[in-house]
N, C-alpha and C positions, 0 to 999 in steps of 0.2 A: 608410772602415770605419764611421765614426759614422753617415754618411748611410744606408748599407745597414741598419744596426741600426734606425735610425729608421723606414725603410720597412717593414722586417719587423714592427716593433711596430705600425705603422698597419694593416697587413694583418691582423695577429692581432686587433686591436681590432674591425675591420670584420667579421671572421668571427664573433667572439663576439657582436656586436650583431645580426648576421643570425640567429644561432641563437636569440637571445632573441625577436627580432621574429617569426620564423617558427615558434616553438614550437607543437607540435600542440595544438589546443584540448582542454580538460579532457574534454569529453564523448567525444572521439575516442580518448582514452587509457583509457576505462573499458570494462568488459565489456559486451557488448550486452544490452539488455533486449527480450524478446519481448512485443509489445503486440498486443491484439486489438481490432479495431474493433467498437463496438457501435452498431447502427442506432438512432437516436433514436425517440421515440414518447411516448405518454401512458399513464400507469398510475395506479392508486390505491395510495398509499403508506401503510404502517402495518400494524397487526394486522388484516389482512383475513380471517384464519382463524377467530379466536375472538372478536374485538372485546372483549377483556377486559384487555389490558395497557395500563394508563394511560399508560405512557411511550411507547407507540406509537399513541396516539389524540389527537385525532380523525383518522379517515381523511381523506385529502385528495388531490386530483388533482394530478399533477406532469407537466409537459411537458419533455422533454429533446431536445436536438439530438444529432447523431451525435458520439461521442467515442471515445477509446482508453483501454483499461485493461490493466494488466499481466496477462499470461496466467497467470503464477504469482506467488507472493509472492517478494519480494527474497531472495536467498540470501546465505549467508556469503561465498561466493567473490566475488559481485558487490559487496557492501558492503566487503569487505576491500580490493579494488582501489581503490575510492573513498577509503577511509580512508588508504591508503598515498599516494595521489596528493595528498591534501589535508592531510596531516600530522596526521590524527586518530588517537586510540588505537583499536586493534582491539577490537571487542566480545568479551567473554569467551564461551566456548562450553560452560562447565560440564563440560568433559572429555568432551563427546560428539562432538567432531570438527567440521569446518567444511564446506567444499565446497558441496554442493547442498542442505544443510539450510536451512530458512527462518531468516533471521537474527533474533535476539532480543537483548535487552540494548541496545537503542537507544532514544533518547527521540524524542518527536514532532518535536523540533527537528532531530535527526539525520536522521530520515526525510524531512522537508521539504527539507533541504539536499541529500540524495542525489538526490531526484527533480528538484530545480531544476538540478542539475549536468547532467542530460540534456536540459534544456529542458522537463521535465515538471512535475507537481505531484502532491499527494496527491488522491485522489478526493473529490468531494463525497458527502455522505450519500445524496442522491437517486441519483447515479450508481452508488454501491456497491450499493444495494438493487435497483435496476432490473437490474443485471448479475447479481447473485446470484439473482434470480428469473427468470432467462432472459428478459429483456426484459419484466418486469412480470407474468409468469404467477403463478398461485397455487401457488408451490412453497414449502413450509414450510422446506425446507433448500435450499442451493445445489446444484442438480443432482438433487435428490430431492423429489418432491411430497409424500411421506409419510415417517413414521418407519421404516416397513418397509424402505425402501431406503437409509436413512441410512448404513449401514456401507459401502455401495458408494462413497460419495463423500466421506466425512469421517473424519479421525482425531480421536478425542475420548476422553473418560474411559473409555468402555466397551470400546474396542477398541485402545488404544494405551498406550505407556509414558509416564512423566512428563517428556517432553522433546520438542522440536521434531524433525520428520522431514524427509526430503528432500521437496522440492516435486514435485507432479505424480504422486504414486504412487497416487492414487485417481482415480475417474472424474470428468470435468469437467461443467460445465454444458452446455446445448445449444449455446452459442456457443464452447465449448472452453476455458473458464476453470477453473482448478484451485484447490481448497482454499479457496473462499470461505466454507464452513462447516468449522471445525476447523483443525487444525494450529497456526496461531498467530492470535490476535486481530489486527485490522488497524486502524491509525490512519486517521482521516478528517481531511480538511483544513479543519476548522471547529470552533468551540466547541460546547458542549452546549446547544441550545435546546429549548424545548418546542414541540410541534406546535400548529398552528392550523388552522382549517377551510380557510382559503385559503393554499396553500403560498407564494404571493407575499408574504404578510404575516408570515412567519417572519423574525424579525430576526436576521440574522447579523452581529453587531457585529464591529468590527475585533478580530483575535485578541489584540492587546496589551491589550484592555479586558476580556478574559474569561480565566480560568485553566483552566476545564474544557474538555478535548478529548473527542472521541468515539472509541470503538473499536467494531468490528463483527465478527460472524462466529464468536465463541467460539474455543476452542482445545483442544489435546490434553488439558488438565487440567479441562475443564468438562463438565457434563452435557449431554444432548441439548437441553434447553430453551434454553441459552445459545447454541446453534448456529442457532437459528431466524432466518430472514432478516429479520425485523422487530426483533429483540432489540437494544437499545441500552444502552451502558454509558458513563458519564462518568468520565474520569481526568484527572489533572494532566499538563500538557504535559511536565514533566520526569521523568515516570515512565520507568523503565528496568528491566524485569524479564525473567524467563525465559519468559514466555508471549505477549509482544506484539511483533509485526513490522509489516510493511506491504507494499503494492504501490503502483505509481505510476499516474497517469492523465494524459490530455492532451486538450485541446479540438481538434476537427478543424476546421482553418481552411477 
């Protein structure tokens, strides 16, 4: 009897060990992210429209290889699953509901951890602007060359309420990417540098040496100026408010 008990105990231990060893990887337990491939190329980055925004000058040439970027901003539903799987506190929703709304009340560090869990990362500033301008075209807003068509592509101060909306409810860019102007501001995976004539000379120091991060794209609470594709804003990495979210990106191997 004792021998039988010992054998059963050994079998149970082996089964439990197997469950631990073969536990489904984290990224396979998360909700899927739709990514859009952006064909690389060369473009002139900065305020090519008016050449008057000092924060987006001097204009400089940037060369990018192919990459992936989130088709939409990350939603509450997607982030909630990640938070539950990793033991994080769920971000508040200000009583507006969760689901397919673009997630807010997350820090830059939260956003980076989320993207890393999928094997992705936050987009670079160059990747973000190139995609927002439909591969470097002179589009003042993402998906809209001029202010006259801004309402078709963006949720912002003049046409929305004071809260984040469901993703993908406006028209996309030419590559099919939604809400790069408006809805929520988006974290960039770098600190806040000044531009230089040669893009290769911009010093992107290690993130632990710089506190300021970048956000792009404007949001539901901002005027049309802040939605312009060249507009840059510096924030602290531990910012967590009701206007800022993110999308992920990845290098194409």
